[in-house]
C-alpha positions as a Markdown table, in Angstrom:
| # | Residue | x | y | z |
|---|---|---|---|---|
| 1 | Met | 197.2 | 200.6 | -44.2 |
| 2 | Ala | 195.0 | 197.5 | -44.0 |
| 3 | Lys | 193.3 | 196.0 | -40.9 |
| 4 | Ile | 194.0 | 192.3 | -40.8 |
| 5 | Gly | 192.2 | 189.9 | -38.5 |
| 6 | Phe | 192.9 | 186.4 | -37.4 |
| 7 | Ile | 190.5 | 183.8 | -35.8 |
| 8 | Ile | 192.4 | 180.9 | -34.3 |
| 9 | Thr | 190.3 | 177.9 | -33.3 |
| 10 | Thr | 192.9 | 175.3 | -32.6 |
| 11 | Ser | 195.1 | 174.7 | -29.5 |
| 12 | Pro | 198.8 | 175.2 | -29.8 |
| 13 | Trp | 199.7 | 171.5 | -29.4 |
| 14 | Gln | 197.4 | 170.0 | -32.1 |
| 15 | Phe | 198.5 | 172.1 | -35.0 |
| 16 | Gln | 200.9 | 174.9 | -35.8 |
| 17 | Asn | 198.2 | 177.3 | -36.7 |
| 18 | Trp | 199.3 | 179.7 | -34.0 |
| 19 | Glu | 202.8 | 179.9 | -35.5 |
| 20 | Thr | 201.5 | 180.4 | -39.0 |
| 21 | Ala | 199.3 | 183.2 | -37.7 |
| 22 | Ala | 202.1 | 184.8 | -35.7 |
| 23 | Asn | 204.4 | 184.7 | -38.8 |
| 24 | Ile | 201.8 | 186.4 | -41.0 |
| 25 | Ala | 201.0 | 188.9 | -38.3 |
| 26 | Asp | 204.7 | 189.8 | -37.9 |
| 27 | Ala | 205.0 | 190.4 | -41.6 |
| 28 | Ala | 201.8 | 192.5 | -41.6 |
| 29 | Leu | 203.1 | 194.6 | -38.7 |
| 30 | Asp | 206.4 | 195.1 | -40.5 |
| 31 | Lys | 204.5 | 196.6 | -43.3 |
| 32 | Gly | 202.5 | 198.9 | -41.0 |
| 33 | His | 199.2 | 197.1 | -41.1 |
| 34 | Glu | 196.9 | 196.8 | -38.0 |
| 35 | Val | 196.6 | 193.2 | -36.6 |
| 36 | Ser | 193.9 | 191.8 | -34.4 |
| 37 | Phe | 193.3 | 188.2 | -33.2 |
| 38 | Phe | 190.1 | 186.6 | -31.9 |
| 39 | Leu | 190.8 | 183.3 | -30.0 |
| 40 | Tyr | 187.8 | 180.9 | -30.2 |
| 41 | Leu | 187.1 | 177.3 | -29.2 |
| 42 | Asp | 190.4 | 175.6 | -28.4 |
| 43 | Gly | 192.3 | 178.7 | -29.8 |
| 44 | Val | 191.9 | 180.1 | -26.3 |
| 45 | Tyr | 194.7 | 177.8 | -25.1 |
| 46 | Asn | 197.4 | 179.7 | -27.1 |
| 47 | Pro | 198.3 | 182.7 | -24.8 |
| 48 | Ile | 198.4 | 180.9 | -21.4 |
| 49 | Lys | 201.1 | 182.5 | -19.3 |
| 50 | Leu | 202.4 | 179.4 | -17.6 |
| 51 | Gln | 203.1 | 177.3 | -20.7 |
| 52 | Ala | 206.2 | 175.2 | -20.5 |
| 53 | Leu | 207.3 | 172.3 | -22.7 |
| 54 | Arg | 210.7 | 170.8 | -22.6 |
| 55 | Gly | 212.5 | 171.1 | -25.9 |
| 56 | Tyr | 210.6 | 174.1 | -27.2 |
| 57 | Glu | 212.6 | 177.3 | -27.2 |
| 58 | Val | 209.7 | 179.6 | -28.1 |
| 59 | Met | 206.3 | 179.0 | -26.7 |
| 60 | Pro | 203.1 | 180.3 | -28.2 |
| 61 | Lys | 202.7 | 182.7 | -25.3 |
| 62 | Asp | 206.1 | 184.2 | -26.1 |
| 63 | Arg | 205.2 | 184.9 | -29.7 |
| 64 | Phe | 201.8 | 186.4 | -28.7 |
| 65 | Ser | 203.6 | 188.6 | -26.1 |
| 66 | Arg | 205.9 | 190.0 | -28.8 |
| 67 | Leu | 202.9 | 190.7 | -31.1 |
| 68 | Leu | 201.2 | 192.6 | -28.3 |
| 69 | Leu | 204.3 | 194.6 | -27.7 |
| 70 | Arg | 204.3 | 195.4 | -31.5 |
| 71 | Gly | 200.7 | 196.7 | -31.3 |
| 72 | Ala | 198.6 | 193.7 | -32.2 |
| 73 | Lys | 195.3 | 193.3 | -30.3 |
| 74 | Ile | 194.4 | 189.9 | -28.9 |
| 75 | Phe | 190.9 | 189.0 | -27.7 |
| 76 | Ala | 189.6 | 185.7 | -26.4 |
| 77 | Cys | 186.0 | 184.5 | -26.3 |
| 78 | Val | 184.7 | 184.6 | -22.7 |
| 79 | Ile | 182.3 | 181.7 | -23.2 |
| 80 | Cys | 185.2 | 179.5 | -24.6 |
| 81 | Ile | 187.6 | 180.3 | -21.7 |
| 82 | Asn | 185.0 | 179.8 | -19.0 |
| 83 | Ala | 184.0 | 176.5 | -20.6 |
| 84 | Arg | 187.6 | 175.4 | -20.4 |
| 85 | Gly | 188.2 | 176.6 | -16.8 |
| 86 | Leu | 190.6 | 179.4 | -17.7 |
| 87 | Ala | 189.3 | 181.8 | -15.0 |
| 88 | Asp | 188.0 | 184.8 | -17.0 |
| 89 | Gly | 191.4 | 185.4 | -18.6 |
| 90 | Arg | 193.6 | 185.5 | -15.4 |
| 91 | Asp | 195.6 | 182.7 | -16.9 |
| 92 | Tyr | 196.7 | 184.8 | -19.8 |
| 93 | Ile | 199.7 | 186.8 | -20.6 |
| 94 | Asp | 199.3 | 190.6 | -20.0 |
| 95 | Gly | 197.4 | 192.4 | -22.8 |
| 96 | Val | 195.0 | 189.7 | -23.8 |
| 97 | Lys | 191.4 | 191.0 | -23.5 |
| 98 | Val | 188.4 | 188.8 | -22.9 |
| 99 | Gly | 185.1 | 189.5 | -24.5 |
| 100 | Pro | 181.8 | 188.1 | -25.8 |
| 101 | Leu | 181.3 | 186.6 | -29.2 |
| 102 | Asn | 179.6 | 189.8 | -30.5 |
| 103 | Leu | 183.0 | 191.4 | -30.2 |
| 104 | Phe | 184.2 | 189.2 | -33.0 |
| 105 | Ala | 181.3 | 190.3 | -35.1 |
| 106 | Asp | 182.3 | 193.9 | -34.5 |
| 107 | Met | 185.9 | 193.0 | -35.5 |
| 108 | Ile | 184.8 | 191.4 | -38.7 |
| 109 | Gly | 183.0 | 194.5 | -39.7 |
| 110 | Asp | 186.1 | 196.6 | -39.2 |
| 111 | Met | 188.6 | 194.3 | -41.0 |
| 112 | Asp | 189.9 | 194.5 | -44.5 |
| 113 | Arg | 190.9 | 190.9 | -44.4 |
| 114 | Leu | 190.1 | 188.0 | -42.1 |
| 115 | Ile | 192.3 | 184.8 | -41.9 |
| 116 | Gln | 190.9 | 181.8 | -40.2 |
| 117 | Leu | 193.2 | 179.2 | -38.8 |
């Protein structure tokens, strides 16, 4: 099976890129592919565990939690989270890993396909 990577650079409330990525990732996991995410720039705001917004039934953190349970891997850029005051990843849902940008370079080398959103 293929290894599919995603890089998300936008926050959840500017665009629906997180939802598009989650939908594609779910479909890929259904087919047995490996899925990894790298959250970069404002993309690091997507899996914050205390998200709440009236009127939204499913928050980005909920979708990412389900993807993690299904075997997806999610990494966030340590420089990006620290620059935004996200406390070294303590604000994240369980399972999100924090790492340096060279982790993304390693991911790219291991992917069959990379989708940037």
